[in-house]
Steps between C-alpha positions, in 0.01 A plus 500: 500500500511700175240702311423326169213700353287804545155520336310817455127566405298810428153450641214743449370670812207719575672814372836389364724213462669304787857373431533167676812279525622174633851384581597128459805319649696178439362360831129552403445796727311798354416850587246745368497882475335801330656784323187704402519856386320713246470660254765316300447151637641341176829680586489357850422150355816513284707642792383203728595251226841656460572528876383140536762392251767679709440293804516153341766287679488709820424370849135619570560493876742790473218753466677819617802414277282462195309817573819702540663341186197575284471853635861580427511328159181668378577840653660586163157521342360683798439404856119521476225425241451168322828349618407560865159349446676186364732501804184535725338201345808285515561602872142403581541156332835436667355583841197273433742222376732528802208500746353194337834319523523584871126417563405849639286789394682790331437722795730286706789578271423863527546504874180329639141625537383797705161405372345257253172695446578774259255796499397601145348796337285476195584645154330450162161476681336777288469312173118521474292800415619852419727759650240643722415541870213238499686223322829546702314510830304183422822309403693635802221355728566157341865523587411570868241221504775257379690564832763747363588800711663712227487574125678710240394681187600774260220754495679704228578233239150463343426869454634450149188274423287789616673772316670325212856567620795268548663575834815303402624826337267759653608553861240764577137475613237758444305633805202277390733193477636574844149520640408160348799341650426645846131411479580134414756481783254648747233256398737205560591643848130531589433141377765327703490714811767699699715208619569344159833561323475691176817523288491762224708424185618772261740293278709815500271632231420836654697807462661655816227753564207268446666230712543734792149644466337164485691377808382800684140424405533127564646556846153556648407146410776359724666302223754242603760604236544705191686290244771624260417873507813541281698264280797290608756696319604740781496463878546875519161550320335262735653681793366827373155347459517356853555858635192632315249226609293509811665351802218235536564364141740217485702446187553154348751432226724219380326289225741653241806501726736205466724341760640637828720730295202659333313573825791642694467858396126488577575379849783745556278788401198375701262541210247232600337313785424183318682322218355261255776307315368248248646151546506420127713804405686628812732196515285217637426376851865513614540862391163611628591361846821707487304807396258449787785480742632835369156652525477383865798708589317806367166413665335436162230243452497226237190456285591294194362601157336192358261530202669198352461115473455244774866434571553868557223496759646204682856610491417846627306352788797285593711814528224690688490206749874564591522878562396706813410807294236340277173698443290357219530302182319576169254240370309481169142481604393418147708269296493241213338163598816316406708677765427213743519237223854560403618410850449186691338661814251777429570835656121540558522235760770687683291829525280554808376826650739711291804300587714258317573194715841357423537122514796307638549320172863521368602786282228729378271215576375441141631378163408624156262309272670520168209369289264754646737794442539389140116529457527874564802631305586861557443773233829578331386747240402850613141587498330802653348441837716206599831548674719246319 
C-alpha cells in the first residue's frame, strides 16, 4: 500500500479556520485528519500541503516511521509551529487510515480503552450578552442544564471592550478591571454551585504581579485550575509562578507546548498539575499519547485543549480513552452549524450528559464530506476580529 495523494481544505469555524486533510492510497483506503491552529491558518494550510507532498509513495501503515521522518526532516525549519501542526494532521489521518484498514477504532491502536465515555467541559458558552455578572451567570446555568459538570472562560479578556484597551499588548489590569473580572467569576460560581468545575483562562495576558494577585483572589471560588498564568517561553518562570500561587490553585498549561520534548522541562520542574496539549499542534494522537505517558510518570493529569474542528474533538477523545491519567476534555459549547455537516456522523449525536460517547466504528468513526466543506471556505485574508 502506498500514499498517492493528500488533499487539504481550509474551512471556516466559529472563531477561526479549521485545516482539514485527507490521505488517499493506491488500494482505495483513506484517512482523515485535522491540523488546525491560529492565528496564521493560511501558513498552516501551506505547511500541510507541503508535508502532504513529502509522504507521497510511503507506506501509510508505518505511522511511527513517518512521524519520525517528518519530525527530523522538518526540524531544520524549527521543531514546532506550522510544521508540527502539519505533522499532527498527517499523524491523525494515518492513524485513522490504519485503524480503518484493520477494522478497529483508533483507541484500539493506542492501547485499548480505559473508558469510551469522555467527560467534557464547556468552552465558548459565553457568546451572548455582555461581559457582566448577569449575562455570564445566565449562560453558565444553560451549560449546567445541558448536563455538563465544568466550564472554562477568561474573565480578563473582555475588559478591553469596557475600557477601550487591547490586552494583547497591555499585560496590566487596573484595580477596576480586576474587580470586574472577579465579580464575573464569582457570579458564575454562584450560578453553577459549589460542586461544578470552573477553569479560569488567562491566555498568559496578565503581567506577573496581576496574575499572582488574581489567583489569590480567585482561590476563594475553589477554581479547578488557573490556565497559563505565564507564557510558554520559560519553565523557570512558570516554576516561580507556581511558588507564588495559593496551594489550592492548580496550574494548567500546555496548549502552546509541542511534543514530548517540549513538555519535559515542565514536568522535571513540577510547574503544573494538569497539562492540556492540543492534538492539532502537539504532534497528533500518537504524540499526545506519548506525552500523556510521560505526564503519568509525574502524576500530572491530561485535559486536552480543543477549541478546534470536529476531527480534533474525536481524535482527542480517542487518546483520552486510552490513558489512566485523563481528567477532562475541552468542548466548544457554541459552534458553527456545519460542524456536524462536514462529517458523516454528527458529534451532537455523540454528546450526552456532558460526555462524548465514542462509537466502535473503525478509525475516528467518521469521514469528511468534501462538498460540504467546500461550501464554507476558510478566510485567507486577515481581517480584524477573525483569527485567520
